[in-house]
Each structure stands twice: as structure tokens, then as C-alpha cells.
MDTraj code that builds the backbone (N, CA, C; nanometers):
import mdtraj as md
import numpy as np

residues = "SER GLN ASN ASP LEU GLU THR ALA ILE GLU LEU TYR GLY GLN LEU LEU LYS MET LYS LEU GLU LYS PRO ILE ARG ALA MET VAL TYR ASN HIS ARG GLY MET ALA HIS PHE SER SER GLY ASP PHE ARG GLN ALA SER ARG ASP PHE SER GLU SER LEU LEU TYR ASP THR GLU SER PHE ARG CYS LEU THR ASN ARG ALA LEU ALA TYR ARG MET LEU LYS LYS PHE ASP SER SER ILE GLU ASP TYR ASN ARG ALA LEU SER ILE ASP PRO SER ASN PHE GLU GLY TYR PHE GLY ARG ALA GLN THR TYR TYR GLU ILE GLN LEU PHE SER LYS ALA LEU SER ASP CYS GLU LYS ALA LEU ALA ILE GLU PRO VAL PHE THR PRO ALA GLN GLN LEU SER GLN LEU ILE SER ARG ALA PHE PHE SER ILE".split()
xyz = np.array([
    [-19.5856, 17.8663, 18.8711],
    [-19.7238, 17.8278, 18.8898],
    [-19.8112, 17.8715, 18.7726],
    [-19.7627, 17.9622, 18.6908],
    [-19.8384, 18.0080, 18.5747],
    [-19.7917, 17.9388, 18.4472],
    [-19.7092, 17.8359, 18.4630],
    [-19.6588, 17.7550, 18.3525],
    [-19.5690, 17.8344, 18.2571],
    [-19.5092, 17.9424, 18.3057],
    [-19.4117, 18.0180, 18.2280],
    [-19.2741, 17.9650, 18.2661],
    [-19.2398, 17.8509, 18.2086],
    [-19.1190, 17.7788, 18.2495],
    [-18.9911, 17.8536, 18.2150],
    [-18.9878, 17.9195, 18.0996],
    [-18.8668, 17.9949, 18.0619],
    [-18.8360, 18.1040, 18.1644],
    [-18.9382, 18.1773, 18.2048],
    [-18.9189, 18.2826, 18.3045],
    [-18.8771, 18.2224, 18.4383],
    [-18.9400, 18.1132, 18.4752],
    [-18.9042, 18.0481, 18.6020],
    [-18.7583, 18.0049, 18.6005],
    [-18.7149, 17.9421, 18.4925],
    [-18.5759, 17.8964, 18.4822],
    [-18.4807, 18.0148, 18.4907],
    [-18.5165, 18.1238, 18.4243],
    [-18.4330, 18.2445, 18.4279],
    [-18.4261, 18.3028, 18.5690],
    [-18.5397, 18.3103, 18.6363],
    [-18.5422, 18.3648, 18.7727],
    [-18.4647, 18.2765, 18.8699],
    [-18.4807, 18.1451, 18.8568],
    [-18.4034, 18.0548, 18.9430],
    [-18.2540, 18.0722, 18.9179],
    [-18.2160, 18.0899, 18.7921],
    [-18.0752, 18.1127, 18.7593],
    [-18.0226, 18.2398, 18.8251],
    [-18.1040, 18.3449, 18.8251],
    [-18.0636, 18.4703, 18.8905],
    [-18.0494, 18.4496, 19.0414],
    [-18.1398, 18.3755, 19.0995],
    [-18.1301, 18.3474, 19.2433],
    [-18.0017, 18.2725, 19.2763],
    [-17.9646, 18.1788, 19.1883],
    [-17.8459, 18.0976, 19.2145],
    [-17.7162, 18.1785, 19.2062],
    [-17.7209, 18.2968, 19.1483],
    [-17.6036, 18.3856, 19.1443],
    [-17.5853, 18.4590, 19.2766],
    [-17.6876, 18.4527, 19.3609],
    [-17.6833, 18.5213, 19.4895],
    [-17.6199, 18.4312, 19.5955],
    [-17.5802, 18.4945, 19.7057],
    [-17.5311, 18.4169, 19.8183],
    [-17.6528, 18.3603, 19.8914],
    [-17.6602, 18.2270, 19.8971],
    [-17.7744, 18.1605, 19.9580],
    [-17.7264, 18.0573, 20.0585],
    [-17.8047, 18.0382, 20.1627],
    [-17.7774, 17.9301, 20.2569],
    [-17.7962, 17.7970, 20.1843],
    [-17.7256, 17.6942, 20.2302],
    [-17.7307, 17.5634, 20.1633],
    [-17.8724, 17.5110, 20.1416],
    [-17.9599, 17.5113, 20.2431],
    [-18.0947, 17.4571, 20.2200],
    [-18.1733, 17.5339, 20.1133],
    [-18.1540, 17.6657, 20.1085],
    [-18.2234, 17.7478, 20.0090],
    [-18.1661, 17.7199, 19.8703],
    [-18.0345, 17.7113, 19.8606],
    [-17.9700, 17.6804, 19.7319],
    [-18.0170, 17.5437, 19.6815],
    [-18.0257, 17.4472, 19.7708],
    [-18.0745, 17.3138, 19.7330],
    [-18.2168, 17.3227, 19.6788],
    [-18.3010, 17.3986, 19.7470],
    [-18.4401, 17.4124, 19.7050],
    [-18.4511, 17.4808, 19.5682],
    [-18.3701, 17.5841, 19.5460],
    [-18.3747, 17.6559, 19.4183],
    [-18.3297, 17.5645, 19.3048],
    [-18.2211, 17.4895, 19.3246],
    [-18.1782, 17.3944, 19.2212],
    [-18.2866, 17.2905, 19.1942],
    [-18.3498, 17.2410, 19.3002],
    [-18.4549, 17.1411, 19.2823],
    [-18.5717, 17.1991, 19.2020],
    [-18.6124, 17.3206, 19.2360],
    [-18.7246, 17.3831, 19.1644],
    [-18.6874, 17.4150, 19.0197],
    [-18.5643, 17.4592, 18.9978],
    [-18.5231, 17.4839, 18.8590],
    [-18.5192, 17.3519, 18.7826],
    [-18.4751, 17.2469, 18.8498],
    [-18.4770, 17.1150, 18.7874],
    [-18.6173, 17.0729, 18.7477],
    [-18.7144, 17.1009, 18.8343],
    [-18.8535, 17.0670, 18.8015],
    [-18.9029, 17.1477, 18.6821],
    [-18.8601, 17.2738, 18.6732],
    [-18.8989, 17.3560, 18.5584],
    [-18.8366, 17.3001, 18.4304],
    [-18.7082, 17.2619, 18.4372],
    [-18.6444, 17.2007, 18.3198],
    [-18.7152, 17.0700, 18.2832],
    [-18.7491, 16.9905, 18.3832],
    [-18.8191, 16.8644, 18.3579],
    [-18.9512, 16.8905, 18.2870],
    [-19.0273, 16.9867, 18.3387],
    [-19.1581, 17.0182, 18.2804],
    [-19.1468, 17.0694, 18.1380],
    [-19.0325, 17.1306, 18.1064],
    [-19.0120, 17.1790, 17.9696],
    [-18.9543, 17.0702, 17.8784],
    [-18.9287, 16.9524, 17.9355],
    [-18.8807, 16.8399, 17.8551],
    [-18.7302, 16.8271, 17.8478],
    [-18.6573, 16.9117, 17.9199],
    [-18.5110, 16.9048, 17.9196],
    [-18.4663, 16.8172, 18.0367],
    [-18.4775, 16.6858, 18.0172],
    [-18.4501, 16.5907, 18.1247],
    [-18.3030, 16.5876, 18.1641],
    [-18.2151, 16.6117, 18.0677],
    [-18.0714, 16.6107, 18.0974],
    [-18.0362, 16.7263, 18.1922],
    [-18.0843, 16.8474, 18.1592],
    [-18.0553, 16.9615, 18.2472],
    [-18.1268, 16.9454, 18.3813],
    [-18.2451, 16.8884, 18.3787],
    [-18.3167, 16.8634, 18.5042],
    [-18.2335, 16.7727, 18.5943],
    [-18.1795, 16.6654, 18.5382],
    [-18.0990, 16.5735, 18.6203],
    [-17.9747, 16.6433, 18.6735],
    [-17.9174, 16.7338, 18.5960],
    [-17.8001, 16.8093, 18.6449],
    [-17.8384, 16.8983, 18.7630],
    [-17.9527, 16.9671, 18.7503],
    [-17.9962, 17.0542, 18.8601],
    [-18.0304, 16.9735, 18.9849],
    [-18.0939, 16.8586, 18.9680],
    [-18.1237, 16.7751, 19.0840],
    [-17.9941, 16.7278, 19.1496],
    [-17.8941, 16.6961, 19.0681],
    [-17.7639, 16.6553, 19.1232],
    [-17.6995, 16.7701, 19.2000],
    [-17.7071, 16.8899, 19.1467],
    [-17.6542, 17.0070, 19.2171],
    [-17.7272, 17.0270, 19.3496],
    [-17.8573, 17.0129, 19.3476],
    [-17.9366, 17.0281, 19.4695],
    [-17.8887, 16.9311, 19.5770],
    [-17.8611, 16.8082, 19.5349],
    [-17.8189, 16.7055, 19.6306],
    [-17.6810, 16.7338, 19.6895],
    [-17.6018, 16.8157, 19.6251],
    [-17.4743, 16.8562, 19.6842],
    [-17.4963, 16.9416, 19.8084],
    [-17.6090, 17.0122, 19.8126],
    [-17.6387, 17.1022, 19.9237],
    [-17.7351, 17.0409, 20.0258],
    [-17.8043, 16.9358, 19.9860],
    [-17.8944, 16.8650, 20.0775],
    [-17.8945, 16.7180, 20.0374],
    [-17.8022, 16.6432, 20.0935],
    [-17.7818, 16.5033, 20.0540],
    [-17.8963, 16.4117, 20.0964],
    [-17.9814, 16.4574, 20.1880],
    [-18.0884, 16.3733, 20.2406],
    [-18.2260, 16.4104, 20.1863],
    [-18.2313, 16.4817, 20.0754],
    [-18.3588, 16.5224, 20.0188],
    [-18.4204, 16.4078, 19.9378],
    [-18.5133, 16.3358, 20.0018],
    [-18.5766, 16.2239, 19.9309],
    [-18.6572, 16.2754, 19.8122],
    [-18.7121, 16.3972, 19.8227],
    [-18.7881, 16.4533, 19.7122],
    [-18.6999, 16.4788, 19.5902],
    [-18.5851, 16.5353, 19.6159],
    [-18.4924, 16.5621, 19.5058],
    [-18.4438, 16.4306, 19.4444],
    [-18.4197, 16.3320, 19.5275],
    [-18.3785, 16.2008, 19.4761],
    [-18.4868, 16.1388, 19.3880],
    [-18.6129, 16.1491, 19.4286],
    [-18.7197, 16.0937, 19.3458],
    [-18.7354, 16.1748, 19.2173],
    [-18.7119, 16.3049, 19.2253],
    [-18.7162, 16.3868, 19.1034],
    [-18.6061, 16.3445, 19.0064],
    [-18.4845, 16.3271, 19.0597],
    [-18.3739, 16.2873, 18.9720],
    [-18.3964, 16.1464, 18.9185],
    [-18.4510, 16.0581, 19.0016],
    [-18.4803, 15.9224, 18.9564],
    [-18.5771, 15.9238, 18.8385],
    [-18.6766, 16.0107, 18.8448],
    [-18.7716, 16.0229, 18.7344],
    [-18.7025, 16.0764, 18.6092],
    [-18.6175, 16.1772, 18.6261],
    [-18.5433, 16.2305, 18.5111],
    [-18.4553, 16.1215, 18.4498],
    [-18.3881, 16.0440, 18.5349],
    [-18.3059, 15.9342, 18.4844],
    [-18.3906, 15.8323, 18.4081],
    [-18.5111, 15.8045, 18.4588],
    [-18.5984, 15.7099, 18.3877],
    [-18.6332, 15.7640, 18.2499],
    [-18.6617, 15.8915, 18.2421],
    [-18.6953, 15.9523, 18.1130],
    [-18.5758, 15.9490, 18.0178],
    [-18.4551, 15.9529, 18.0739],
    [-18.3326, 15.9454, 17.9934],
    [-18.2898, 15.8012, 17.9649],
    [-18.3714, 15.7052, 18.0119],
    [-18.3441, 15.5615, 17.9946],
    [-18.2215, 15.5163, 18.0732],
    [-18.1870, 15.5886, 18.1793],
    [-18.0786, 15.5500, 18.2693],
    [-18.1419, 15.4740, 18.3861],
    [-18.1870, 15.3531, 18.3560],
    [-18.2705, 15.2790, 18.4487],
    [-18.1975, 15.2386, 18.5766],
    [-18.0713, 15.1977, 18.5664],
    [-17.9968, 15.1604, 18.6875],
    [-17.9830, 15.2795, 18.7821],
    [-17.9532, 15.3957, 18.7268],
    [-17.9407, 15.5169, 18.8091],
    [-18.0750, 15.5554, 18.8690],
    [-18.1821, 15.5365, 18.7937],
    [-18.3157, 15.5662, 18.8425],
    [-18.3474, 15.4789, 18.9640],
    [-18.3268, 15.3498, 18.9498],
    [-18.3559, 15.2580, 19.0604],
    [-18.2683, 15.2891, 19.1814],
    [-18.1425, 15.3204, 19.1564],
    [-18.0512, 15.3544, 19.2663],
    [-18.1018, 15.4756, 19.3448],
    [-18.1476, 15.5785, 19.2727],
    [-18.1993, 15.6974, 19.3412],
    [-18.3287, 15.6675, 19.4155],
    [-18.4172, 15.5885, 19.3545],
    [-18.5397, 15.5516, 19.4265],
    [-18.5061, 15.4726, 19.5523],
    [-18.4108, 15.3807, 19.5423],
    [-18.3700, 15.3038, 19.6607],
    [-18.3204, 15.3958, 19.7711],
    [-18.2377, 15.4901, 19.7342],
    [-18.1823, 15.5827, 19.8329],
    [-18.2923, 15.6695, 19.8940],
    [-18.3831, 15.7178, 19.8096],
    [-18.4935, 15.8007, 19.8597],
    [-18.5800, 15.7222, 19.9572],
    [-18.6059, 15.5978, 19.9234],
    [-18.6907, 15.5146, 20.0100],
    [-18.6192, 15.4752, 20.1391],
    [-18.4862, 15.4702, 20.1361],
    [-18.4137, 15.4436, 20.2616],
    [-18.4218, 15.5648, 20.3545],
    [-18.4336, 15.6831, 20.2967],
    [-18.4471, 15.8051, 20.3762],
    [-18.5896, 15.8195, 20.4285],
    [-18.6875, 15.7916, 20.3415],
    [-18.8281, 15.8032, 20.3805],
    [-18.9072, 15.6841, 20.3276],
    [-18.9162, 15.5767, 20.4066],
    [-18.9877, 15.4563, 20.3634],
    [-19.1386, 15.4759, 20.3479],
    [-19.1924, 15.5890, 20.3922],
    [-19.3355, 15.6143, 20.3767],
    [-19.3670, 15.6926, 20.2485],
    [-19.2673, 15.7112, 20.1636],
    [-19.2814, 15.7874, 20.0405],
    [-19.3456, 15.6999, 19.9319],
    [-19.4775, 15.6979, 19.9294],
    [-19.5480, 15.6112, 19.8346],
    [-19.5162, 15.6467, 19.6899],
    [-19.4869, 15.7740, 19.6625],
    [-19.4509, 15.8140, 19.5264],
    [-19.3170, 15.7534, 19.4845],
    [-19.2285, 15.7328, 19.5808],
    [-19.1013, 15.6666, 19.5515],
    [-19.1215, 15.5225, 19.5089],
    [-19.2103, 15.4522, 19.5804],
    [-19.2408, 15.3143, 19.5415],
    [-19.3050, 15.3097, 19.4028],
    [-19.3953, 15.4034, 19.3776],
    [-19.4618, 15.4037, 19.2475],
    [-19.3643, 15.4377, 19.1354],
    [-19.2781, 15.5358, 19.1584],
    [-19.1785, 15.5704, 19.0567],
    [-19.0867, 15.4535, 19.0258],
    [-19.0438, 15.3843, 19.1313],
    [-18.9584, 15.2673, 19.1097],
    [-19.0367, 15.1579, 19.0370],
    [-19.1650, 15.1444, 19.0689],
    [-19.2493, 15.0467, 18.9985],
    [-19.2543, 15.0780, 18.8492],
    [-19.2672, 15.2047, 18.8162],
    [-19.2697, 15.2435, 18.6749],
    [-19.1374, 15.2087, 18.6062],
    [-19.0282, 15.2319, 18.6752],
    [-18.8974, 15.1989, 18.6190],
    [-18.8851, 15.0481, 18.5998],
    [-18.9225, 14.9714, 18.7013],
    [-18.9204, 14.8255, 18.6877],
    [-19.0089, 14.7802, 18.5716],
    [-19.1240, 14.8419, 18.5570],
    [-19.2153, 14.8064, 18.4482],
    [-19.1473, 14.8294, 18.3124],
    [-19.0812, 14.9434, 18.2985],
    [-19.0156, 14.9752, 18.1715],
    [-18.9045, 14.8764, 18.1364],
    [-18.8381, 14.8207, 18.2380],
    [-18.7308, 14.7238, 18.2085],
    [-18.7819, 14.5800, 18.2235],
    [-18.9133, 14.5679, 18.2258],
    [-18.9821, 14.4398, 18.2224],
    [-18.9546, 14.3504, 18.3437],
    [-18.9346, 14.4118, 18.4588],
    [-18.9257, 14.3383, 18.5847],
    [-19.0631, 14.3494, 18.6510],
    [-19.1580, 14.2761, 18.5938],
    [-19.2985, 14.2949, 18.6275],
    [-19.3322, 14.2550, 18.7712],
    [-19.2727, 14.1498, 18.8227],
    [-19.3048, 14.1113, 18.9604],
    [-19.2535, 14.2173, 19.0588],
    [-19.1375, 14.2763, 19.0309],
    [-19.0875, 14.3841, 19.1179],
    [-19.1757, 14.5082, 19.1052],
    [-19.2203, 14.5370, 18.9842],
    [-19.3090, 14.6514, 18.9629],
    [-19.4392, 14.6325, 19.0399],
    [-19.4946, 14.5137, 19.0322],
    [-19.6189, 14.4841, 19.1036],
    [-19.5985, 14.4944, 19.2550],
    [-19.4875, 14.4431, 19.3042],
    [-19.4570, 14.4508, 19.4468],
    [-19.4488, 14.5963, 19.4935],
    [-19.3846, 14.6817, 19.4135],
    [-19.3744, 14.8225, 19.4515],
    [-19.5099, 14.8931, 19.4441],
    [-19.5940, 14.8554, 19.3487],
    [-19.7303, 14.9107, 19.3452],
    [-19.8035, 14.8742, 19.4735],
    [-19.7886, 14.7500, 19.5159],
    [-19.8538, 14.7055, 19.6393],
    [-19.8015, 14.7815, 19.7603],
    [-19.6717, 14.8102, 19.7636],
    [-19.6146, 14.8882, 19.8750],
    [-19.6696, 15.0303, 19.8740],
    [-19.6782, 15.0893, 19.7559],
    [-19.7343, 15.2244, 19.7458],
    [-19.8790, 15.2264, 19.7933],
    [-19.9548, 15.1248, 19.7525],
    [-20.0969, 15.1188, 19.7887],
    [-20.1173, 15.0854, 19.9364],
    [-20.0221, 15.0172, 19.9978],
    [-20.0316, 14.9915, 20.1416],
    [-20.0202, 15.1225, 20.2199],
    [-19.9463, 15.2171, 20.1643],
    [-19.9285, 15.3476, 20.2292],
    [-20.0418, 15.4429, 20.1912],
    [-20.0774, 15.4418, 20.0645],
    [-20.1796, 15.5334, 20.0105],
    [-20.2791, 15.4525, 19.9273],
    [-20.3778, 15.3915, 19.9927],
    [-20.4667, 15.2959, 19.9256],
    [-20.5459, 15.3509, 19.8068],
    [-20.5675, 15.4808, 19.8020],
    [-20.6468, 15.5376, 19.6925],
    [-20.5605, 15.6056, 19.5861],
    [-20.4337, 15.5694, 19.5800],
    [-20.3435, 15.6281, 19.4812],
    [-20.3713, 15.5632, 19.3451],
    [-20.4533, 15.6289, 19.2656],
    [-20.5041, 15.5753, 19.1396],
    [-20.3952, 15.5299, 19.0430],
    [-20.2870, 15.6061, 19.0225],
    [-20.1852, 15.5582, 18.9281],
    [-20.1277, 15.4213, 18.9659],
    [-20.1044, 15.3987, 19.0950],
    [-20.0521, 15.2682, 19.1384],
    [-20.1575, 15.1600, 19.1209],
    [-20.2832, 15.1931, 19.1461],
    [-20.3911, 15.0966, 19.1243],
    [-20.3957, 15.0552, 18.9774],
    [-20.3862, 15.1539, 18.8886],
    [-20.3952, 15.1263, 18.7449],
    [-20.2777, 15.0429, 18.6956],
    [-20.1568, 15.0773, 18.7388],
    [-20.0399, 15.0005, 18.6955],
    [-20.0467, 14.8588, 18.7511],
    [-20.0880, 14.8452, 18.8739],
    [-20.1010, 14.7135, 18.9353],
    [-20.2007, 14.6273, 18.8584],
    [-20.3143, 14.6846, 18.8228],
    [-20.4147, 14.6112, 18.7459],
    [-20.3622, 14.5734, 18.6077],
    [-20.2922, 14.6647, 18.5441],
    [-20.2349, 14.6370, 18.4124],
    [-20.1381, 14.5192, 18.4180],
    [-20.0497, 14.5231, 18.5152],
    [-19.9507, 14.4153, 18.5302],
    [-20.0202, 14.2839, 18.5639],
    [-20.1122, 14.2888, 18.6573],
    [-20.1813, 14.1658, 18.6991],
    [-20.2574, 14.1021, 18.5838],
    [-20.3287, 14.1834, 18.5074],
    [-20.4068, 14.1302, 18.3955],
    [-20.3176, 14.0773, 18.2834],
    [-20.2149, 14.1512, 18.2522],
    [-20.1322, 14.1174, 18.1353],
    [-20.0312, 14.0058, 18.1613],
    [-19.9815, 13.9970, 18.2838],
    [-19.8684, 13.9089, 18.3051],
    [-19.8903, 13.7994, 18.4090],
    [-19.9918, 13.8160, 18.4931],
    [-20.0083, 13.7192, 18.6001],
    [-20.1444, 13.6516, 18.6005],
    [-20.2237, 13.6757, 18.4977],
    [-20.3553, 13.6104, 18.4895],
    [-20.3411, 13.4697, 18.4325],
    [-20.4278, 13.3834, 18.4771],
    [-20.4239, 13.2453, 18.4289],
    [-20.5270, 13.2302, 18.3201],
])
top = md.Topology()
chain = top.add_chain()
for i, resn in enumerate(residues, 1):
    res = top.add_residue(resn, chain, resSeq=i)
    for name in ("N", "CA", "C"):
        top.add_atom(name, md.element.get_by_symbol(name[0]), res)
traj = md.Trajectory(xyz[None], top)
């Protein structure tokens, strides 16, 4: 929380050396993955998110985190696959729809990106990032 990512990564690593219950181990891997992501190490972040999922296969949050890391690594098929899985677990996860929209946008599947923005906004109407991406797509690609 103090943005000392190196210390956080080190502390999470020390925790992972301890005997932990599966849900706690999953949470620690997920949090360490977020610290790696925030420090720009997307490859290690994706590894930690994958480890987390070994201990909690139904964590839609971890799946959306890994999907984002995959998008940053340009592994677009894997990103979409994780977003799909996360959304099958929790269809009310508006951030999952938005993340998938961003991935679709990057691979130029604009109608799918727009559709996912609309799904996100149906759940969370004031979600500004989805509003902005939707407007960008609509103006640039679907205006007459």
C-alpha cells in the first residue's frame, strides 16, 4: 500500500515459504503477482497468477489479473480465454468485460470490443473507462 513493491515481493516470497492453507497461498500468489505487475514484470506476474490458480481454480479476480498480464505480454488469445473463464464464473464482473474489450480493441475486433463495453456499462453505468473506450470506438469506426 506504500508502493514499496520490492519489499512487498520479498515479504510475499517469505510467506510462500511457510505452510499455508490453499486459499491463503492462492491469495499470496495473487498479491505477489499484482506487485510484479505494478513493477512492470508482466511475465513473473503471469507466473504468480498461474500459481495462484493452482490453489483456487475459481478465482475470477486472479483470472482477470492474469488476462491483463497476458494482454500486456501480447498473448491475446490467452488473455481472451482467461477473461472468458472469469466471466463464466462471475458474469457480473464488469471489469472482466472491460478488460476483454481492451484486448479485443488491441487486436482490432472493434465490434466485439464495443459489445463488451456495453455489457460492462449495463452492469456499472458510470464506469468511465468503458464509457471512454465505447465513445472512441463508436466515433472512429462506426460513425457515418
